Structures are given as C-alpha cells and as structure tokens.
A tleap script that builds the chain and sets N, CA, C and O, in Angstrom:
source leaprc.protein.ff14SB
mol = sequence {
  NMET ALA ASP GLN SER ARG GLN GLN ARG THR
  GLU ASP THR ALA PRO ARG THR ARG TYR ARG
  ALA GLY ASP ILE VAL LEU TYR ARG ASP ALA
  GLU LYS PHE TRP THR GLY ARG SER GLY HIE
  THR THR VAL CYS LYS VAL GLU ARG SER TRP
  THR ASN VAL ASN SER GLY ALA ARG MET TYR
  ASP LEU ILE ASP VAL THR THR LYS HIE HIE
  LEU THR GLY HIE PRO ASP TYR MET ARG LEU
  LEU PRO PRO VAL ASP ALA MET HIE ASP ILE
  ASP THR ALA PRO LEU SER GLU PRO ASP VAL
  GLY ALA MET SER ALA ALA ALA VAL ALA TRP
  LEU ARG GLN ALA LEU ARG THR ASP THR GLY
  GLN PRO LYS VAL PRO ALA ALA CASP
}
set mol.1.N position { 177.080 138.149 116.349 }
set mol.1.CA position { 176.384 138.497 115.280 }
set mol.1.C position { 174.567 137.811 115.670 }
set mol.1.O position { 173.492 138.271 115.285 }
set mol.2.N position { 174.896 136.355 116.722 }
set mol.2.CA position { 173.752 136.274 117.218 }
set mol.2.C position { 172.657 137.005 118.252 }
set mol.2.O position { 171.433 137.099 118.166 }
set mol.3.N position { 173.732 137.552 119.411 }
set mol.3.CA position { 172.995 138.606 119.947 }
set mol.3.C position { 172.421 139.515 119.266 }
set mol.3.O position { 171.190 139.497 119.297 }
set mol.4.N position { 173.142 140.654 118.390 }
set mol.4.CA position { 172.579 141.208 117.345 }
set mol.4.C position { 170.895 140.890 117.240 }
set mol.4.O position { 169.901 141.342 117.808 }
set mol.5.N position { 171.088 140.092 116.430 }
set mol.5.CA position { 170.205 139.535 115.859 }
set mol.5.C position { 168.934 139.421 116.427 }
set mol.5.O position { 167.874 139.823 115.946 }
set mol.6.N position { 169.155 138.732 117.692 }
set mol.6.CA position { 168.074 138.952 118.792 }
set mol.6.C position { 167.524 140.092 119.456 }
set mol.6.O position { 166.370 140.429 119.719 }
set mol.7.N position { 168.545 140.553 119.640 }
set mol.7.CA position { 168.189 142.443 119.895 }
set mol.7.C position { 167.341 142.576 118.834 }
set mol.7.O position { 166.160 142.644 119.175 }
set mol.8.N position { 167.540 142.634 117.716 }
set mol.8.CA position { 166.742 143.425 116.824 }
set mol.8.C position { 165.106 142.705 116.424 }
set mol.8.O position { 164.086 143.290 116.061 }
set mol.9.N position { 165.327 141.371 116.636 }
set mol.9.CA position { 163.733 140.529 116.550 }
set mol.9.C position { 162.766 141.153 118.168 }
set mol.9.O position { 161.540 141.181 118.277 }
set mol.10.N position { 163.664 141.532 119.108 }
set mol.10.CA position { 163.044 141.716 119.953 }
set mol.10.C position { 162.526 143.525 120.047 }
set mol.10.O position { 161.428 143.796 120.535 }
set mol.11.N position { 163.375 144.536 119.571 }
set mol.11.CA position { 162.876 145.452 119.306 }
set mol.11.C position { 161.641 145.426 118.037 }
set mol.11.O position { 160.565 146.024 118.022 }
set mol.12.N position { 162.127 144.676 117.199 }
set mol.12.CA position { 160.927 144.291 116.222 }
set mol.12.C position { 159.449 144.663 116.859 }
set mol.12.O position { 158.567 145.474 116.579 }
set mol.13.N position { 159.613 143.799 117.712 }
set mol.13.CA position { 158.133 143.208 118.587 }
set mol.13.C position { 157.945 144.099 120.273 }
set mol.13.O position { 157.627 143.680 121.386 }
set mol.14.N position { 158.101 144.669 120.057 }
set mol.14.CA position { 158.191 145.360 120.977 }
set mol.14.C position { 157.397 146.679 120.955 }
set mol.14.O position { 157.980 147.703 120.597 }
set mol.15.N position { 155.927 146.721 121.364 }
set mol.15.CA position { 154.927 147.792 120.905 }
set mol.15.C position { 155.623 149.049 121.103 }
set mol.15.O position { 156.303 149.301 122.098 }
set mol.16.N position { 155.439 149.790 120.171 }
set mol.16.CA position { 155.717 151.218 120.464 }
set mol.16.C position { 154.120 152.169 120.615 }
set mol.16.O position { 153.382 152.457 119.673 }
set mol.17.N position { 153.946 152.446 121.795 }
set mol.17.CA position { 152.915 153.418 122.134 }
set mol.17.C position { 153.083 153.821 123.046 }
set mol.17.O position { 154.010 153.445 123.764 }
set mol.18.N position { 151.922 155.104 123.494 }
set mol.18.CA position { 152.089 155.612 124.140 }
set mol.18.C position { 150.500 156.141 124.669 }
set mol.18.O position { 149.531 156.440 123.971 }
set mol.19.N position { 150.632 156.132 126.067 }
set mol.19.CA position { 149.503 155.910 127.116 }
set mol.19.C position { 148.968 157.214 127.647 }
set mol.19.O position { 149.705 158.050 128.170 }
set mol.20.N position { 147.882 157.342 127.526 }
set mol.20.CA position { 147.057 158.435 127.847 }
set mol.20.C position { 146.645 158.170 129.512 }
set mol.20.O position { 146.401 157.010 129.847 }
set mol.21.N position { 146.591 159.020 130.306 }
set mol.21.CA position { 146.016 159.124 131.778 }
set mol.21.C position { 144.420 158.584 131.481 }
set mol.21.O position { 143.541 159.020 130.738 }
set mol.22.N position { 144.469 157.476 132.379 }
set mol.22.CA position { 143.336 156.814 132.596 }
set mol.22.C position { 143.110 155.229 132.208 }
set mol.22.O position { 142.216 154.438 132.511 }
set mol.23.N position { 144.479 155.082 131.289 }
set mol.23.CA position { 144.710 153.721 130.707 }
set mol.23.C position { 144.936 152.945 131.727 }
set mol.23.O position { 145.371 153.318 132.816 }
set mol.24.N position { 144.528 151.371 131.280 }
set mol.24.CA position { 144.861 150.495 132.179 }
set mol.24.C position { 146.152 149.896 131.751 }
set mol.24.O position { 146.253 149.907 130.524 }
set mol.25.N position { 147.048 149.438 132.292 }
set mol.25.CA position { 148.336 148.903 131.837 }
set mol.25.C position { 148.741 148.134 132.797 }
set mol.25.O position { 148.604 148.274 134.012 }
set mol.26.N position { 149.672 146.626 131.693 }
set mol.26.CA position { 149.917 145.919 133.311 }
set mol.26.C position { 151.722 146.565 133.101 }
set mol.26.O position { 152.323 146.948 132.097 }
set mol.27.N position { 152.025 146.478 134.158 }
set mol.27.CA position { 153.423 146.819 134.054 }
set mol.27.C position { 154.454 146.123 134.980 }
set mol.27.O position { 154.349 145.862 136.178 }
set mol.28.N position { 155.354 145.916 134.224 }
set mol.28.CA position { 156.377 145.270 135.015 }
set mol.28.C position { 157.702 145.642 135.167 }
set mol.28.O position { 158.456 145.985 134.257 }
set mol.29.N position { 158.132 145.511 137.116 }
set mol.29.CA position { 159.222 146.302 137.376 }
set mol.29.C position { 160.296 145.091 136.910 }
set mol.29.O position { 160.272 143.971 137.420 }
set mol.30.N position { 161.110 145.441 136.004 }
set mol.30.CA position { 162.387 144.603 135.268 }
set mol.30.C position { 163.194 144.086 136.531 }
set mol.30.O position { 163.590 142.927 136.654 }
set mol.31.N position { 163.371 145.040 137.395 }
set mol.31.CA position { 164.340 144.793 138.631 }
set mol.31.C position { 164.001 143.928 139.276 }
set mol.31.O position { 164.915 143.114 139.412 }
set mol.32.N position { 163.069 143.646 139.799 }
set mol.32.CA position { 162.352 142.216 140.133 }
set mol.32.C position { 161.769 140.973 139.801 }
set mol.32.O position { 161.502 139.944 140.422 }
set mol.33.N position { 161.613 141.495 138.277 }
set mol.33.CA position { 161.482 140.254 137.717 }
set mol.33.C position { 162.666 139.488 137.230 }
set mol.33.O position { 162.537 138.269 137.122 }
set mol.34.N position { 163.729 140.011 136.944 }
set mol.34.CA position { 164.938 139.349 136.755 }
set mol.34.C position { 165.884 139.144 138.000 }
set mol.34.O position { 166.983 138.650 137.746 }
set mol.35.N position { 165.658 139.397 139.055 }
set mol.35.CA position { 166.288 138.864 140.111 }
set mol.35.C position { 165.818 137.579 140.680 }
set mol.35.O position { 166.471 136.780 141.350 }
set mol.36.N position { 163.992 137.474 140.130 }
set mol.36.CA position { 163.582 136.740 140.540 }
set mol.36.C position { 162.638 137.040 141.871 }
set mol.36.O position { 162.266 136.057 142.511 }
set mol.37.N position { 162.312 138.115 142.228 }
set mol.37.CA position { 161.743 138.487 142.944 }
set mol.37.C position { 160.562 138.526 143.296 }
set mol.37.O position { 160.258 139.378 142.461 }
set mol.38.N position { 159.390 138.291 143.946 }
set mol.38.CA position { 157.727 138.350 143.395 }
set mol.38.C position { 156.746 139.905 143.520 }
set mol.38.O position { 157.156 140.804 144.254 }
set mol.39.N position { 155.940 140.003 143.024 }
set mol.39.CA position { 155.282 140.993 142.710 }
set mol.39.C position { 155.910 141.848 141.644 }
set mol.39.O position { 155.982 143.075 141.724 }
set mol.40.N position { 156.234 141.329 140.922 }
set mol.40.CA position { 156.867 142.151 139.772 }
set mol.40.C position { 156.037 142.518 138.608 }
set mol.40.O position { 156.477 143.158 137.653 }
set mol.41.N position { 154.809 142.091 138.717 }
set mol.41.CA position { 153.941 142.571 137.211 }
set mol.41.C position { 152.641 142.803 138.150 }
set mol.41.O position { 152.089 142.038 138.941 }
set mol.42.N position { 152.399 143.926 137.835 }
set mol.42.CA position { 150.913 144.632 138.448 }
set mol.42.C position { 150.113 145.552 137.471 }
set mol.42.O position { 150.486 146.532 136.827 }
set mol.43.N position { 149.096 145.035 137.546 }
set mol.43.CA position { 147.835 146.731 137.037 }
set mol.43.C position { 147.800 147.851 137.632 }
set mol.43.O position { 147.559 147.993 138.831 }
set mol.44.N position { 148.016 148.654 136.909 }
set mol.44.CA position { 148.331 149.844 137.141 }
set mol.44.C position { 147.120 150.969 136.214 }
set mol.44.O position { 146.264 150.469 135.485 }
set mol.45.N position { 147.210 152.078 136.351 }
set mol.45.CA position { 146.541 153.431 136.126 }
set mol.45.C position { 147.067 154.217 135.511 }
set mol.45.O position { 147.310 155.165 136.257 }
set mol.46.N position { 147.393 154.391 134.578 }
set mol.46.CA position { 148.277 155.720 134.224 }
set mol.46.C position { 147.829 157.076 134.362 }
set mol.46.O position { 146.889 157.349 133.616 }
set mol.47.N position { 148.296 158.148 135.218 }
set mol.47.CA position { 148.243 158.605 135.752 }
set mol.47.C position { 148.668 160.243 135.085 }
set mol.47.O position { 147.875 161.138 135.380 }
set mol.48.N position { 149.760 160.586 134.300 }
set mol.48.CA position { 150.297 161.158 133.847 }
set mol.48.C position { 151.642 160.837 133.095 }
set mol.48.O position { 152.292 159.880 133.515 }
set mol.49.N position { 152.096 161.523 132.062 }
set mol.49.CA position { 153.831 160.960 130.969 }
set mol.49.C position { 154.092 162.345 131.644 }
set mol.49.O position { 153.279 163.121 132.146 }
set mol.50.N position { 155.254 162.429 131.537 }
set mol.50.CA position { 156.467 163.051 131.097 }
set mol.50.C position { 157.714 162.706 130.807 }
set mol.50.O position { 158.040 161.523 130.903 }
set mol.51.N position { 158.847 163.913 130.305 }
set mol.51.CA position { 159.734 163.243 129.769 }
set mol.51.C position { 160.974 163.766 130.771 }
set mol.51.O position { 161.333 164.797 131.340 }
set mol.52.N position { 161.471 162.095 130.574 }
set mol.52.CA position { 162.949 162.491 132.197 }
set mol.52.C position { 164.151 163.743 131.244 }
set mol.52.O position { 164.664 163.506 130.151 }
set mol.53.N position { 164.298 164.768 131.904 }
set mol.53.CA position { 164.911 165.790 131.432 }
set mol.53.C position { 166.471 164.813 131.178 }
set mol.53.O position { 167.025 165.099 130.116 }
set mol.54.N position { 167.135 163.815 131.964 }
set mol.54.CA position { 168.556 163.377 131.516 }
set mol.54.C position { 168.422 162.605 130.604 }
set mol.54.O position { 169.499 162.564 130.009 }
set mol.55.N position { 167.750 162.002 130.176 }
set mol.55.CA position { 167.455 160.878 128.936 }
set mol.55.C position { 166.929 161.133 128.075 }
set mol.55.O position { 167.227 160.592 127.010 }
set mol.56.N position { 166.060 161.935 128.139 }
set mol.56.CA position { 165.215 162.125 127.353 }
set mol.56.C position { 163.642 161.015 127.095 }
set mol.56.O position { 162.660 161.443 126.488 }
set mol.57.N position { 163.683 160.173 127.448 }
set mol.57.CA position { 163.082 159.080 128.013 }
set mol.57.C position { 161.744 160.032 128.450 }
set mol.57.O position { 161.751 161.111 129.043 }
set mol.58.N position { 160.174 158.956 127.758 }
set mol.58.CA position { 159.192 159.300 128.170 }
set mol.58.C position { 158.644 158.411 129.033 }
set mol.58.O position { 158.361 157.231 128.827 }
set mol.59.N position { 158.505 159.109 130.089 }
set mol.59.CA position { 157.825 158.012 131.448 }
set mol.59.C position { 156.581 158.173 131.908 }
set mol.59.O position { 155.961 159.100 131.387 }
set mol.60.N position { 155.953 157.463 132.839 }
set mol.60.CA position { 154.619 157.301 132.854 }
set mol.60.C position { 154.356 157.511 134.728 }
set mol.60.O position { 155.056 156.813 135.461 }
set mol.61.N position { 153.721 158.118 135.123 }
set mol.61.CA position { 153.114 158.081 136.758 }
set mol.61.C position { 152.043 157.248 136.414 }
set mol.61.O position { 151.166 157.506 135.590 }
set mol.62.N position { 152.183 156.059 137.207 }
set mol.62.CA position { 151.461 154.625 137.623 }
set mol.62.C position { 150.589 155.336 138.878 }
set mol.62.O position { 150.764 156.270 139.661 }
set mol.63.N position { 149.669 154.452 138.634 }
set mol.63.CA position { 149.243 153.844 140.631 }
set mol.63.C position { 148.860 152.443 139.987 }
set mol.63.O position { 148.369 152.052 138.927 }
set mol.64.N position { 149.214 152.028 140.869 }
set mol.64.CA position { 149.326 150.295 141.655 }
set mol.64.C position { 147.573 150.466 141.773 }
set mol.64.O position { 147.113 151.482 142.293 }
set mol.65.N position { 146.409 149.072 141.092 }
set mol.65.CA position { 144.734 149.887 141.295 }
set mol.65.C position { 144.825 148.313 142.096 }
set mol.65.O position { 143.764 147.772 141.788 }
set mol.66.N position { 145.499 147.502 142.845 }
set mol.66.CA position { 145.642 147.617 144.031 }
set mol.66.C position { 145.665 147.469 144.787 }
set mol.66.O position { 144.744 147.023 145.473 }
set mol.67.N position { 147.178 147.872 145.259 }
set mol.67.CA position { 147.576 148.921 146.311 }
set mol.67.C position { 147.851 150.204 146.623 }
set mol.67.O position { 148.449 150.605 147.621 }
set mol.68.N position { 147.248 151.037 145.454 }
set mol.68.CA position { 147.217 152.468 145.570 }
set mol.68.C position { 148.491 152.734 145.695 }
set mol.68.O position { 148.840 153.826 146.141 }
set mol.69.N position { 149.336 151.849 145.348 }
set mol.69.CA position { 150.951 152.553 145.340 }
set mol.69.C position { 151.264 153.238 144.165 }
set mol.69.O position { 150.736 152.884 143.111 }
set mol.70.N position { 152.160 154.302 144.207 }
set mol.70.CA position { 152.511 154.994 143.149 }
set mol.70.C position { 154.027 154.765 142.327 }
set mol.70.O position { 155.084 154.786 142.957 }
set mol.71.N position { 153.977 154.567 140.990 }
set mol.71.CA position { 155.111 154.070 140.982 }
set mol.71.C position { 155.570 154.869 139.348 }
set mol.71.O position { 154.709 155.495 138.731 }
set mol.72.N position { 156.706 154.763 138.919 }
set mol.72.CA position { 157.227 155.180 137.512 }
set mol.72.C position { 157.490 154.146 136.776 }
set mol.72.O position { 158.068 153.103 137.081 }
set mol.73.N position { 156.898 154.591 135.487 }
set mol.73.CA position { 157.268 153.208 134.839 }
set mol.73.C position { 157.496 153.809 133.292 }
set mol.73.O position { 156.952 154.747 132.710 }
set mol.74.N position { 158.665 152.746 132.825 }
set mol.74.CA position { 158.895 153.456 130.967 }
set mol.74.C position { 157.985 152.641 130.227 }
set mol.74.O position { 157.633 151.675 130.905 }
set mol.75.N position { 157.532 152.667 129.221 }
set mol.75.CA position { 157.387 152.693 128.328 }
set mol.75.C position { 157.501 150.625 128.052 }
set mol.75.O position { 156.614 149.838 128.384 }
set mol.76.N position { 158.323 150.395 127.639 }
set mol.76.CA position { 159.549 149.279 127.483 }
set mol.76.C position { 158.442 148.286 128.508 }
set mol.76.O position { 157.863 147.264 128.139 }
set mol.77.N position { 158.367 148.908 129.818 }
set mol.77.CA position { 157.827 147.284 130.294 }
set mol.77.C position { 156.549 147.557 130.659 }
set mol.77.O position { 156.112 147.243 131.766 }
set mol.78.N position { 155.751 148.253 129.620 }
set mol.78.CA position { 153.961 148.282 129.952 }
set mol.78.C position { 153.581 148.085 128.870 }
set mol.78.O position { 154.118 148.212 127.769 }
set mol.79.N position { 152.264 147.645 129.301 }
set mol.79.CA position { 151.587 146.868 128.024 }
set mol.79.C position { 149.717 147.084 128.345 }
set mol.79.O position { 149.224 146.753 129.423 }
set mol.80.N position { 148.902 147.673 127.216 }
set mol.80.CA position { 147.900 148.467 127.905 }
set mol.80.C position { 147.056 147.062 127.551 }
set mol.80.O position { 147.180 146.274 126.614 }
set mol.81.N position { 146.192 147.085 128.639 }
set mol.81.CA position { 145.098 146.290 128.735 }
set mol.81.C position { 144.481 146.785 128.286 }
set mol.81.O position { 144.239 147.899 128.751 }
set mol.82.N position { 143.628 146.267 126.827 }
set mol.82.CA position { 142.371 147.023 126.311 }
set mol.82.C position { 140.736 146.555 126.677 }
set mol.82.O position { 140.200 145.450 126.764 }
set mol.83.N position { 140.391 147.522 126.793 }
set mol.83.CA position { 138.832 147.663 127.192 }
set mol.83.C position { 138.122 146.325 126.687 }
set mol.83.O position { 137.406 145.651 127.427 }
set mol.84.N position { 138.402 145.991 125.299 }
set mol.84.CA position { 137.716 145.299 124.497 }
set mol.84.C position { 138.352 143.586 125.417 }
set mol.84.O position { 137.453 142.752 125.311 }
set mol.85.N position { 139.126 143.224 125.903 }
set mol.85.CA position { 139.611 141.798 126.849 }
set mol.85.C position { 138.873 142.163 127.868 }
set mol.85.O position { 138.415 141.173 128.439 }
set mol.86.N position { 138.450 143.503 128.508 }
set mol.86.CA position { 137.849 143.621 130.014 }
set mol.86.C position { 136.493 143.177 129.931 }
set mol.86.O position { 135.826 142.503 130.716 }
set mol.87.N position { 136.174 143.772 128.646 }
set mol.87.CA position { 134.484 143.531 128.050 }
set mol.87.C position { 134.081 142.232 127.526 }
set mol.87.O position { 132.871 142.007 127.501 }
set mol.88.N position { 134.958 141.256 127.063 }
set mol.88.CA position { 134.510 140.536 126.076 }
set mol.88.C position { 133.733 139.631 126.747 }
set mol.88.O position { 132.854 139.306 125.949 }
set mol.89.N position { 133.496 138.737 128.331 }
set mol.89.CA position { 132.271 138.294 128.327 }
set mol.89.C position { 131.678 138.390 128.240 }
set mol.89.O position { 130.969 137.677 127.530 }
set mol.90.N position { 131.152 139.778 129.112 }
set mol.90.CA position { 129.621 140.689 128.343 }
set mol.90.C position { 129.421 140.551 127.183 }
set mol.90.O position { 128.398 139.930 126.894 }
set mol.91.N position { 130.444 141.149 125.864 }
set mol.91.CA position { 130.091 141.319 124.754 }
set mol.91.C position { 129.578 139.996 124.204 }
set mol.91.O position { 128.472 139.977 123.664 }
set mol.92.N position { 130.393 138.759 124.317 }
set mol.92.CA position { 129.721 137.426 123.702 }
set mol.92.C position { 128.644 136.624 125.416 }
set mol.92.O position { 128.194 135.493 125.234 }
set mol.93.N position { 128.488 137.000 126.221 }
set mol.93.CA position { 127.460 136.295 126.708 }
set mol.93.C position { 126.270 135.491 126.278 }
set mol.93.O position { 125.482 136.423 126.119 }
set mol.94.N position { 125.673 134.549 126.015 }
set mol.94.CA position { 124.705 133.521 125.583 }
set mol.94.C position { 123.350 134.275 125.650 }
set mol.94.O position { 122.336 133.578 125.682 }
set mol.95.N position { 123.234 135.545 125.672 }
set mol.95.CA position { 121.704 136.555 125.939 }
set mol.95.C position { 120.780 135.462 125.647 }
set mol.95.O position { 120.117 135.148 126.635 }
set mol.96.N position { 120.505 134.709 124.469 }
set mol.96.CA position { 119.345 134.139 124.285 }
set mol.96.C position { 118.866 132.702 124.970 }
set mol.96.O position { 117.917 131.952 124.743 }
set mol.97.N position { 120.057 132.669 125.989 }
set mol.97.CA position { 120.366 131.095 126.616 }
set mol.97.C position { 119.134 131.550 127.652 }
set mol.97.O position { 119.038 132.756 127.880 }
set mol.98.N position { 118.175 130.622 128.296 }
set mol.98.CA position { 117.143 131.033 128.915 }
set mol.98.C position { 118.063 130.133 130.331 }
set mol.98.O position { 117.501 129.812 131.378 }
set mol.99.N position { 119.486 129.872 130.036 }
set mol.99.CA position { 120.077 129.300 131.513 }
set mol.99.C position { 121.043 130.553 131.843 }
set mol.99.O position { 122.039 130.781 131.157 }
set mol.100.N position { 120.565 131.562 133.252 }
set mol.100.CA position { 121.351 132.678 133.629 }
set mol.100.C position { 122.678 131.834 133.785 }
set mol.100.O position { 123.619 132.235 133.100 }
set mol.101.N position { 122.863 130.914 134.446 }
set mol.101.CA position { 123.885 130.288 134.761 }
set mol.101.C position { 125.229 129.999 133.557 }
set mol.101.O position { 126.373 129.610 133.792 }
set mol.102.N position { 124.665 130.312 132.382 }
set mol.102.CA position { 125.735 129.844 130.906 }
set mol.102.C position { 126.246 131.302 131.021 }
set mol.102.O position { 126.761 131.578 129.937 }
set mol.103.N position { 126.343 132.613 132.083 }
set mol.103.CA position { 126.838 133.468 131.809 }
set mol.103.C position { 127.378 133.749 132.925 }
set mol.103.O position { 126.935 133.295 133.979 }
set mol.104.N position { 128.406 134.533 132.862 }
set mol.104.CA position { 129.828 134.621 133.191 }
set mol.104.C position { 128.925 135.545 134.396 }
set mol.104.O position { 127.761 135.914 134.245 }
set mol.105.N position { 129.840 135.819 135.686 }
set mol.105.CA position { 129.073 136.332 136.998 }
set mol.105.C position { 129.003 137.919 136.512 }
set mol.105.O position { 128.152 138.703 136.932 }
set mol.106.N position { 130.298 138.345 135.317 }
set mol.106.CA position { 130.365 139.757 135.182 }
set mol.106.C position { 129.508 140.025 133.969 }
set mol.106.O position { 129.157 141.199 133.850 }
set mol.107.N position { 129.243 139.478 133.371 }
set mol.107.CA position { 128.059 139.501 131.934 }
set mol.107.C position { 126.135 139.512 133.036 }
set mol.107.O position { 125.045 140.066 132.894 }
set mol.108.N position { 126.632 138.755 133.809 }
set mol.108.CA position { 125.260 138.707 134.695 }
set mol.108.C position { 125.162 140.352 135.243 }
set mol.108.O position { 124.330 141.105 134.735 }
set mol.109.N position { 125.817 140.683 136.003 }
set mol.109.CA position { 126.421 141.730 137.253 }
set mol.109.C position { 126.071 143.152 135.841 }
set mol.109.O position { 125.715 144.243 136.285 }
set mol.110.N position { 126.160 143.054 134.788 }
set mol.110.CA position { 126.337 144.010 133.863 }
set mol.110.C position { 125.146 144.570 133.353 }
set mol.110.O position { 124.858 145.761 133.232 }
set mol.111.N position { 124.172 143.081 132.931 }
set mol.111.CA position { 122.613 143.104 132.523 }
set mol.111.C position { 121.798 143.038 133.693 }
set mol.111.O position { 120.586 142.880 133.547 }
set mol.112.N position { 122.410 143.158 135.102 }
set mol.112.CA position { 121.205 143.851 136.204 }
set mol.112.C position { 121.581 144.952 136.360 }
set mol.112.O position { 120.704 145.460 137.059 }
set mol.113.N position { 122.370 145.726 136.156 }
set mol.113.CA position { 123.243 146.953 136.464 }
set mol.113.C position { 122.160 147.715 135.436 }
set mol.113.O position { 121.384 148.533 135.929 }
set mol.114.N position { 122.112 147.367 133.661 }
set mol.114.CA position { 121.785 147.818 132.767 }
set mol.114.C position { 120.118 147.959 132.425 }
set mol.114.O position { 119.738 148.744 131.557 }
set mol.115.N position { 119.127 147.077 133.235 }
set mol.115.CA position { 118.136 146.365 133.627 }
set mol.115.C position { 117.563 147.537 134.723 }
set mol.115.O position { 116.486 148.104 134.539 }
set mol.116.N position { 118.162 147.725 135.516 }
set mol.116.CA position { 117.609 148.747 136.340 }
set mol.116.C position { 116.797 149.635 136.500 }
set mol.116.O position { 117.436 150.676 136.350 }
set mol.117.N position { 115.367 149.965 136.799 }
set mol.117.CA position { 114.342 150.761 137.000 }
set mol.117.C position { 115.029 151.578 137.995 }
set mol.117.O position { 115.867 151.308 138.855 }
set mol.118.N position { 114.198 153.094 137.493 }
set mol.118.CA position { 114.330 154.305 138.241 }
set mol.118.C position { 114.407 153.756 140.044 }
set mol.118.O position { 115.135 154.254 140.903 }
set mol.119.N position { 113.812 153.065 140.157 }
set mol.119.CA position { 113.089 152.523 141.466 }
set mol.119.C position { 114.325 151.869 141.820 }
set mol.119.O position { 114.471 151.695 143.030 }
set mol.120.N position { 115.458 151.372 140.896 }
set mol.120.CA position { 116.717 150.367 141.272 }
set mol.120.C position { 116.544 148.885 141.503 }
set mol.120.O position { 117.291 147.998 141.916 }
set mol.121.N position { 115.071 148.944 141.014 }
set mol.121.CA position { 114.924 147.364 141.323 }
set mol.121.C position { 115.355 146.526 139.782 }
set mol.121.O position { 114.852 146.865 138.711 }
set mol.122.N position { 115.990 145.816 139.864 }
set mol.122.CA position { 115.927 144.799 138.329 }
set mol.122.C position { 114.441 144.677 137.981 }
set mol.122.O position { 113.453 144.709 138.714 }
set mol.123.N position { 114.595 144.483 136.266 }
set mol.123.CA position { 113.739 143.917 135.631 }
set mol.123.C position { 113.938 142.537 135.388 }
set mol.123.O position { 113.153 141.682 134.978 }
set mol.124.N position { 115.379 142.460 135.782 }
set mol.124.CA position { 114.879 141.057 134.719 }
set mol.124.C position { 114.300 139.607 135.984 }
set mol.124.O position { 114.621 139.346 137.144 }
set mol.125.N position { 113.437 139.034 135.091 }
set mol.125.CA position { 113.185 137.671 136.399 }
set mol.125.C position { 113.743 137.285 137.290 }
set mol.125.O position { 114.971 137.270 137.213 }
set mol.126.N position { 113.172 136.869 138.357 }
set mol.126.CA position { 114.325 135.527 138.677 }
set mol.126.C position { 114.013 134.506 138.153 }
set mol.126.O position { 113.021 134.127 137.530 }
set mol.127.N position { 115.448 133.836 138.611 }
set mol.127.CA position { 115.401 132.023 137.726 }
set mol.127.C position { 114.928 131.437 139.051 }
set mol.127.O position { 115.249 131.714 140.206 }
set mol.128.N position { 113.625 130.084 138.289 }
set mol.128.CA position { 113.197 129.149 138.830 }
set mol.128.C position { 114.049 128.539 139.265 }
set mol.128.O position { 113.813 127.501 139.882 }
savepdb mol mol.pdb
quit
C-alpha cells in the first residue's frame, strides 16, 4: 500500500509537458544516475520529437550543449529550463544604481550589447 501511495505522489508531481525544437532542457540519464556514475545530468537543446513505434512513447532527440553529443531523451527525465530563469539577472538588474558593479556580469554584457551604436561602440560611459 505504501509503495502504491509513493508511486501515485511521484506521478502527480511529474510535469506532463511536450517540448518543442529549440527548447533548452535539463536531461538526466536515469541509468547513470541510479548507478551513481558521474555526468548523469546535462543541459540539452531539443532537436525534434518522435514516437517510439514499439512502446508508443514520445521521445526526443537532444544535443548536449556542452559536448555537442546527440542523445535520445524520454520526457520523464527532462525538465524545461525556462527563459525567464535564464534572464532573471538581467530583468532584475539595478539599472538606477550608479555602480555598475552592483549588476551581474550578464546584465552588464546585455546592456552593452543593447546600447551599441551603428559603429559598434558602446554608448554607456566608462566607469570612473
């Protein structure tokens, strides 16, 4: 009975999502994870989805963004990495602060890119 309850809780909390080409996901290799091997969790880009003809399961072709290795992922072991999380430091950068050091490096890089003129020179004055 306890095992059935635990299984139901797991099923209830697992996200039911379909991924699109171009999505950035966290992928966990379940076999490596459960056997204690390193390298079990990687950031990947979704290339395409397809249906396994034997099991009927939706599967995904992934590319590890660090190594460029191709992987096949089952959606139970994938989680979307939302763009809002990746952009949080830029979205919440203290733009009214005179001290550029108060902003994260990513926010400063984004601002410099956004403020470039046609000549490629930054418009933001250099910090004293």
